[in-house]
C-alpha positions in Angstrom: 0.2 0.0 0.0 2.9 2.4 0.6 4.5 2.0 -2.8 1.5 1.3 -4.9 -1.3 3.9 -5.7 -4.5 3.1 -3.8 -6.6 3.2 -7.1 -4.5 0.2 -8.4 -4.9 -1.8 -5.2 -8.7 -1.0 -5.1 -9.0 -2.2 -8.7 -7.0 -5.4 -8.2 -9.2 -6.1 -5.1 -12.3 -5.5 -6.9 -11.2 -7.6 -9.8 -10.4 -10.6 -7.5 -13.7 -10.4 -5.6 -15.7 -9.9 -8.8 -14.1 -13.0 -10.3 -14.6 -15.2 -7.2 -18.4 -14.2 -7.0 -19.2 -14.6 -10.7 -16.9 -17.6 -11.2 -18.5 -19.4 -8.4 -21.9 -18.7 -9.6 -21.0 -19.8 -13.1 -19.5 -23.0 -11.8 -22.5 -24.1 -9.6 -24.8 -23.3 -12.6 -22.8 -25.4 -15.1 -22.6 -28.3 -12.5 -26.1 -28.4 -11.2 -28.1 -26.7 -14.2 -30.2 -23.6 -13.9 -33.4 -25.5 -13.4 -32.3 -27.5 -10.3 -30.8 -24.0 -9.0 -34.1 -22.4 -9.3 -35.7 -24.7 -6.7 -33.5 -22.8 -4.2 -34.6 -19.2 -5.0 -37.4 -18.8 -2.5 -35.6 -20.4 0.4 -32.1 -19.2 -0.2 -33.3 -15.9 -1.0 -34.8 -15.3 2.3 -31.5 -16.7 4.2 -29.4 -14.5 1.8 -31.3 -11.4 2.9 -30.5 -12.2 6.6 -26.9 -12.8 5.8 -26.6 -9.6 3.7 -28.3 -7.3 6.3 -26.0 -8.9 9.2 -22.8 -8.3 6.9 -23.9 -4.9 5.8 -24.5 -3.8 9.6 -21.0 -5.2 10.4 -19.3 -3.5 7.6 -21.0 -0.3 7.9 -19.9 -0.1 11.6 -16.2 -0.7 10.7 -16.2 2.0 8.0 -17.7 4.6 10.1 -15.4 3.7 13.0 -12.3 3.9 10.7 -13.6 7.1 9.2 -14.2 8.8 12.4 -10.5 7.7 13.5 -9.2 9.2 10.3 -10.7 12.4 10.8 -9.8 12.5 14.3 -6.1 11.8 13.3 -6.3 14.7 10.7 -7.3 17.0 13.7 -4.3 15.7 15.7 -2.1 16.5 12.9 -3.4 20.1 12.5 -3.4 20.6 16.1 0.2 19.5 16.7 1.4 21.8 13.9 -0.6 24.7 15.5 1.0 24.1 18.9 4.4 24.1 17.4 3.7 27.5 16.0 2.3 28.9 19.2 5.2 27.3 21.1 7.6 29.1 18.9 5.9 32.5 19.4 5.8 32.1 23.1 9.6 31.6 22.8 10.1 35.0 21.3 8.9 36.3 24.6 11.0 34.4 26.8 14.3 35.4 28.2 17.8 34.6 26.7 17.1 30.7 26.9 14.0 31.1 24.6 16.2 31.2 21.8 17.2 27.5 22.7 13.4 26.7 22.8 12.8 28.3 19.4 15.7 26.2 17.9 14.5 23.1 19.3 11.0 23.8 18.1 12.1 24.2 14.6 14.3 21.2 14.7 11.4 19.0 15.9 8.9 20.5 13.4 11.4 20.1 10.5 12.3 16.4 11.4 8.5 15.7 11.7 7.9 17.0 8.1 11.0 15.2 6.7 10.8 11.7 8.3 7.7 11.1 10.3 5.4 10.4 7.3 7.8 7.8 5.8 8.1 6.0 9.2 4.4 6.2 9.6 3.7 4.7 6.2 5.3 1.6 7.5 3.3 1.7 10.9 6.4 3.0 12.9 7.8 6.0 14.4 10.9 8.1 13.5 13.8 8.2 16.0 15.0 11.3 14.9 11.8 13.0 15.8 11.8 11.1 19.1 15.1 12.6 20.1 14.2 16.1 18.9 11.1 15.9 21.3 13.3 14.9 24.2 15.7 17.9 23.2 12.5 20.1 23.1 11.6 18.9 26.7 14.9 19.7 28.0 15.1 23.1 26.4 11.8 24.0 28.1 12.8 22.5 31.4 15.9 24.5 31.5 14.0 27.7 31.6 14.4 29.6 34.9 11.5 32.1 35.0 12.1 34.9 37.4 9.2 37.4 36.8 5.5 37.0 36.9 5.3 37.5 33.2 8.1 34.7 32.7 6.3 32.2 34.9 3.1 32.6 33.0 5.0 32.3 29.6 6.7 29.0 31.1 3.4 27.6 32.1 2.2 28.3 28.6 5.2 26.6 27.1 4.6 23.5 29.2 0.9 23.4 28.2 1.8 23.6 24.5 4.5 20.8 24.9 1.9 18.6 26.6 -0.4 19.3 23.5 2.3 18.7 21.0 3.1 15.3 22.6 -0.4 14.1 23.0 -1.2 14.8 19.5 2.0 13.2 18.3 1.0 10.0 20.2 -2.5 10.2 18.6 -1.0 10.1 15.2 1.6 7.3 15.9 -1.2 5.3 17.5 -3.3 5.5 14.2 -0.5 4.9 11.8 -0.7 1.1 12.3 -4.5 0.9 12.1 -7.2 1.0 14.7 -9.2 -2.1 13.8 -8.2 -5.4 15.4 -7.0 -8.1 13.1 -9.7 -10.6 14.3 -12.4 -8.0 13.0 -10.7 -7.9 9.7 -10.7 -11.7 9.5 -14.4 -11.9 10.2 -15.0 -9.1 7.5 -12.9 -10.9 4.9 -14.4 -14.5 5.7 -18.1 -13.0 6.0 -17.5 -11.3 2.5 -16.8 -14.7 0.9 -19.6 -16.2 2.5 -22.0 -13.5 1.4 -20.6 -13.4 -2.2 -20.9 -17.3 -2.1 -24.7 -17.2 -1.8 -25.5 -16.1 -5.3 -24.1 -19.5 -6.5 -27.3 -21.1 -5.0 -29.6 -18.9 -7.1 -30.4 -19.4 -10.8 -32.1 -16.8 -13.3 -33.6 -17.6 -16.7 -31.4 -14.6 -18.0 -27.8 -15.6 -17.5 -26.4 -12.1 -18.5 -28.5 -10.3 -15.9 -27.4 -12.7 -13.2 -23.9 -12.1 -13.9 -24.3 -8.4 -14.0 -26.2 -8.6 -10.7 -23.5 -10.9 -9.0 -20.8 -8.8 -10.4 -22.2 -5.4 -9.3 -22.8 -6.5 -6.0 -19.4 -8.0 -5.5 -17.8 -4.8 -6.7 -19.8 -2.7 -4.2 -18.9 -5.0 -1.3 -15.1 -5.1 -2.5 -15.0 -1.4 -2.8 -16.7 -0.7 0.6 -14.3 -3.2 2.4 -11.3 -1.3 0.5 -12.5 1.9 1.7 -12.4 0.6 5.3 -8.7 -0.6 4.8 -7.6 2.7 3.3 -9.0 4.7 6.0 -7.7 2.4 8.6 -4.1 3.3 7.5 -4.3 7.1 7.1 -0.5 7.5 6.4 -0.1 4.6 4.0 -0.6 4.9 0.2 -1.6 7.9 -1.8 -3.8 9.8 -1.1 -3.2 10.0 2.6 -3.3 12.6 5.5 -1.1 15.4 4.3 2.1 16.7 6.1 1.0 20.2 4.7 0.2 21.6 8.2 3.8 21.2 9.2 5.1 22.8 5.9 2.8 25.7 7.0 4.2 25.8 10.3 7.8 25.8 9.1 6.9 28.9 6.9 5.4 30.7 9.8 8.6 30.0 11.8 11.0 31.3 9.1 
């Protein structure tokens, strides 16, 4: 997913799923004959409706969950970038040690922009960013406020540092996916079961049955692929943009 455009992966997944559904349907029709399969239409149709509803509810739940996590991660990226800008500006009003804070913020923001996205695309984290965050912590803790104004600025710097750290942890947690593997297993196996049901039916018009089965399989495959793409928000293209950090660097220049 990191090295291949998402539309290519989506097309391949859709083609495989459609091939499975249509191929299985044609195989059973050829083996048993349309007349024999037509006897299942009434009973199997009722059972298929139940299976389809259950799978649709589960699939919708997963897609909504990963979409909410995706948008939450986008907000975390923007909030982290905005906090770095605010901390840089607060450091301008600090005493002489404020220059060390500004340099540390700039190094941290640049390292996030340069290295974090490549690491998160693989579900990992950048060691360079981690070291720069430790250096930023130390630069703020080395401050020795003397006046009331400096104490207020110091407290504000600590609050912004906490905001940066928390939002960084949020995006790192989301990089490796938020849906448990067992749920993906259930979705994939359930998808094959759901798409296997059309093989128990037969229609007098073979072309219409092929089109209906193929379109159903394509819709299911695209929806499932949508969930996978949202579950890994920093992998593939498109993904969550690093643009907020580019804007932060411009404002620190």
